[in-house]
C-alpha positions, 0 to 999 in steps of 0.5 A: 498499500502505498501513499497519495499525495495529490494537488498540492504535490501530485507532480512529485513521484516520490516512491522505489520501484526504478532504476531512476526513483532509487536515484532519485531516492538516494539524492534526496536523503543527502538534502534531507535531515538527520531524522524521518522527514517530515511528507512537506520537507520531503515537498519541499526540497523536492520544489527548490531541486528541479534537477532532482525532479528530473531524475525520474519525471519519465517514469510513469505511474502505474495505476492503483489496482482496487482489490 
C-alpha cells in the first residue's frame, strides 16, 4: 500500500519501483535532515530542486488496483 499525495505535490514521484527512483531517493536523502522527514520537508526539498525531480520524471505511475 502506498501513500498518494494530491494537489500540492501531484507532480512528484517519491516511490521506489525503478532504478531512476533509487537514484532520486539517494540524492534526496543527502539533502534532508538526519531524522525521518515530514512529507512537507520532502515536498519542499524537491520543489526547490527541479534537477532532482527530473531524475525520475519520465517514469510513468502505475494505476492503483482495486482489491
